[in-house]
N, C-alpha and C positions, 0 to 999 in steps of 0.2 A: 414450391417449401424451401425455406433458406435454410444452408450451410448449419448441421450441428454444433462442430466446431467451428469454429471464426478464427483462423489465422495469424489475420493482422493483428489481433489483440496479444498475441503474444508480442511484439515488437511496441505498442503502446505501454504493456507490461513493463517490459525492460527499458522503454528509454523515460519512464518514470520515476523507475528506481534506480536507473542509471544516474538523474541531475539529482537524487537525494543521496547519493553513495558519494557524488563529485562532490557535493557542498561539506559533508563530512569528511572528507579526506582534505578539501580544500582550509576545514577548519583547522588540519595540525599541520599545512606545508606553508602554509600561502603562497601557491603555488597559482598567479593567473594565468589563466590563459589569453589566446590571442589567436585571430586568422585576419593573418597577413599585421595589419595595422590597426585591427576590429579587435575593440578590448570584449572576450565575456565575461567581464567579471561580475556583472549584477546578474548572468544568466546562473552561477556560482555561488554569490554568495544572497541571492534568494531562493537556491534549490532544496529548500526544504518546504516550500509551496507546493512540489509534487508530490510529496506525501497525499495532498487530496486527490490527485487523480489515484493511485493505486486505491482510496479508500472507492472514488466512483465508479471503477472500474467492477470492482468487491461490488457497489450495488447492481451493476447494470447482472453481472455472470449470475448473479445470487437469485435475482429474481425476475428473469430469462423463461427458468421452466416456469413461471406461473404465466407467463404472457403468452409461452407453449400453448399448455394445459387452457387457459381461457380463447385462445384463437381454436383450438380444436375440442372443446366443448368436455374435455380428460376432465379428471380429479385432480383435486390441486396435489402437487406432492408431499408423501409422508414426511411430518415432523420430526420423528421417530428418525429417518432416515438422511433427514438432514443435518441434524444435530452428530448422528454418527461417522458422518464423512466429515465434518469439519473436524471432530477430535482425532480422526486416522490422521487429518491431510496438516494441522498445524500443530498439533500439541505436541507430538513425538520430540520432534526439532526444535520447539519453545520451551520445553523444560530441557533438553539438551542442552540447550545455550544458555539456561542459567544454571544448572550445574556445573557448564563448563568453565564460566564466568568462577563460581565462588569457587571452583580445586584450583584455576591455574591460576585464580591474580587474588580474590577477596580474603580470602585465608593464606596465600601465603604472604601477602603483602600488608595483611591486618589491616584491611579496610575500614573493621567495626571496631568499634571501643568496646561494645561489650553483646556478652552471647543474647541475651535479650531481642535487641536490634537486629540482627541479626536472622534468628529463628522467625522474627515479624517479618522482615521483610522476605524470607524464603517464600512464608507461607501465603501473602500477603502473594505474589505472583506466582506463586504453584493455582490460585485462583483467579488469577487473571482478572484482581483489583488494587494491584500496588497502586494505581492512576486517582484513588479517593483520598490517599493522605500524603501529603505535602510531603513528609520522611523519606518514602520509600518511591514517590515518585521524581522528586527533583532531589533528594538524599541519597537514592538507590546507588549501589554500585554493582548489580547486576547484570548489567547491557543496557545502553545508550537507545536503541532502539525498539527495544520488547514492548514501548508501552504503545505503539501502534496495530501490534496483536494483541495486546489487551481489553483495548478501545474495540476492535473490531470480532472480537469474544464476544465485548458487552452486546456488542450494535445485532450480531446475530442473533440474541435472545429472542428479539421484535419481529427477524422474519420471517417464519410461518403463520406469524398471526397478520402482520404487513400484508403479505403476499397473496392471503383469503383474502381481506380486504378489499385488498387495490383491484382485484375481479369483480368489485361484488357496486365499489363504488371506487374508481382509480382517480379519478380529480382529487374528491374529498381529502384522500387518505395522501397525494403528491402535495396539497397546500398545506392540509396540518402539517403535516411534516416540516416545510417551510416556514408556516409560521412559529411552529417550535423555537427551531433556529435561530427566525428573525425576534422574535422576543428575547431568546435567553442573550444573544450574542449584543445585543441593544442594552440590553439594562447592564453586560458586563463591562462593555466600554463608557457609557454615559455614568456609572454609577463604581464603580472600582477606577483604582491607581495603577493597580499591580495584577497581572493578567497570565500570571505561569499554571498555575491551577487550574483553569477554566479555556484557555487557547486550545486546548486538543481534546475537551469531552465531548461523549457523545452527542449533549446535547446541541454543540454546536456543530456536527455533521448530520444533523436527520434532514437537512435541504441538500447535502449531498449524496444521500441517499435516495432522497425521492428524485432525485434528477438522473440519479441509476437506474429508478425505475421506470419512472421516465422512458428516456432509453432503450429500455429493455422490451415494452410494449410497444414504443415506434420501430423500434426496428424489426421485430416481427413482422407486425403488420405492413409495414413497405417493404421489407421480403417477396412475402407473398402479392403485395401490387406489382410490387418491378420484374414479377417472376412472369406477369401475364403481358405485359409490353414486349412489343417487337424490338428489335435489334437497334433502329434509330431510338427510341427513345430511352431504353437503356444505355448506350451507346453518351447520349445526350447528358444521362443522368452520370456516369462516371465523370465526366470533363469540367460538370456540377459541383462533384463530389471531391473531386481532385482541387479546384476551389477552393472549393469551402475548406481544404485538409490546410493551403498554403495561409487563407485569410486567418484562420482559428489561430494557427501556429504562431501566426506574424504578431495578435493579439496577445497572445498566451505568454511571448516576450516582452512585449511591453506592460501588460501589468508585473511582472519577475522585475522590471524596470523600475518601474515605481516606487513597488515593495522595497529593492535594493537600496532607497534612497532613504530611507524611514533611520533615523538615528535614537541608538538605545533601547533596550529590551522593552521599555511600555510601547515605545510607540511602533517597534517591529512584532507583539504580539496583538495590539489594539488594531494596526493595520493590515494583517493577518487575518484576525477577523471581518474586518470592515469590507474587505476585499477579494475573500472567500465564494458570494456568489457570482461574482464577474468572473473568477477567475476558474470556477467548475464548470461553468458555461465554455468559454474556451477550451476548454479542455474534453468535455461534449460534445464542442464541433472537431475537435480533431479525431476521439476514439471513434463518429458516427459514419463521419466520412471515410474513415478507412477501407470499409469493407465494402464501400459501391463506389471508390473511386480507381484510375486508369493502373492497368497490369503492369507498368515498371514499380510506381508506388507501392501497391499490394504485397509483389514480389517480395521488397525491401524490409518491407514492415512482418510478412509472414513468408519467414521462408526455412531454411532449416534450421539452422545456426540462432535466428531469434527463436525458435520455439524450444530448442537445449535450453537457452539461456533462459526463458522463460518461466523452464522447470524447474532451475535452480536458485529462482530469483527470492522466495522466499528466505531462502537459506541464506544466499549470500548478503540479502536486507538485516539479517537476525546478526549475522558477525560482523561485516564489513566495517563497523563502526568501532567494536571491540577489538580489534584486530589495529585497526588505526592506532588507537590509545596505545594498545598494548607495546604496538611497534616504537612509538615515542619515548613511553615508560623506559624500554628495552635500549633505546640510544641507538633503533639500528633503523635503515644502513646509519654507519658512522659519519660525524664529518668533525670540524676542527671545533665546532661553535656549541657552546652548551642550546646554545637557542636559536639554528638554525635559521629557520620561518622567520625571525624578527631577523637576522644577520641577510637577505636576500640570496643567499646561499645555494644559487640555484641548480650546481653540479646533487647537491643533496636532493632539493625539492622535487628534479626528476625522477632520481635515483629512488625514493621514497614512496614518490605516489606509483610507478612502475609497480613495487615490491609491493605495497598493499593492496592495489587492486590484484594481482598473481597471487597473493597468499589468501587472498578473500575469495577467488576464485577458487580455491583447489580445494580450501575450506567446505566451499558450496558443494560441488560436486562429492565432495568425499559424505557431506553430513546427509546430503541430498538420498546416496545409496548404499550408507552403511547406516542410516539410524532410521530415516523418515520412512522412506519407501519397504524397509522388512519391516521397522514397525507397525506402516499399516495394514501391513498384511496381516502380519500377527494379529492384530484388532481386530482386522474382518473375520478372521477364522473363530477367534473370541465371541462376537456378537454372532456368528452364524449359530455357534454351538451352543449359544444362551436361548436365540428363539428355538434350536429344535427341542432342547429339551422343556426348553416352554408350552413347548405343541404336544410334544408327549404328558408332560403334566395333564392341561386338558385332556386329551385324549383319554386319560386313564377316570377322569375324574365326569 
């Protein structure tokens, strides 16, 4: 049997979130990274593409219990428990971030011209459907990174149903989801000239979830197969998986390099939709090779530091762009230039980047341990109390 927790995926999550955050920090600082004379400009310039990796990982982890239940001939996980776990895990931090932005930025800086627009935006955020309206998606001042959480929450509605269907007809479900995304993105690319409202909608991510589902079923059954093999076969598999990791990572960088060459928002967003299938295949190669790779690579991605960073990664993701923008608004750290990024004020660029990383990490730690975990524990008790009362009423009846 394969291990219940997959430590190497902690590092994969940290890598994906780190690349996206790097892109957002670069947007504010224009600090171009180098390794010697080798420029990583394309990596940060197209770093937003790594969001797909977080959604791929989410799909994998969400469908993994269904894959294990299918293998062991057990009932599918409870839909009620699934939704409860998602609410406990995500909503406290998400709502805290929304209302933190409201009281720390929106109200003090008078970001909305009328109360009605503000209330409408808050309601759409609380319901996790603000991505459906141009005003609350593209014009919202309540946080830039929260759209990913909204899209994920919308996708979560399908998981229990898709998981059960996949146990019966996995190929039909996976190819069906891929067909939905292929048709949607194709229709958008060939019939529209502006893609801001469609590039990151749930319909555009159905094939990403399908690939996550395929990886979950594949990982489960391949793990069982490999465990029955002798040490020689296992060693060969580790070498092959390590080679696959480096090949997939190199291909991932090539996709980013190509995407970074897109000029103008329409070309960037259409390129993002067109390249999404190839991108997520490279990310799936990285993700699926890690648990089977050689020990040094597994330790690099699966050590205690990565486990800790993965545990705070959601809150880091929710906070980091808001902090980066607000520090610029406050003029922290100080620069003699009004626009230090445009003046290539490198001392400021370095100090700003270091500061925003540290503040984002500190904020993520505080939100994780003061908001997320206590709120999740409280909600768990409320759900348990509700179940007991419901059972008591049934008993009396």
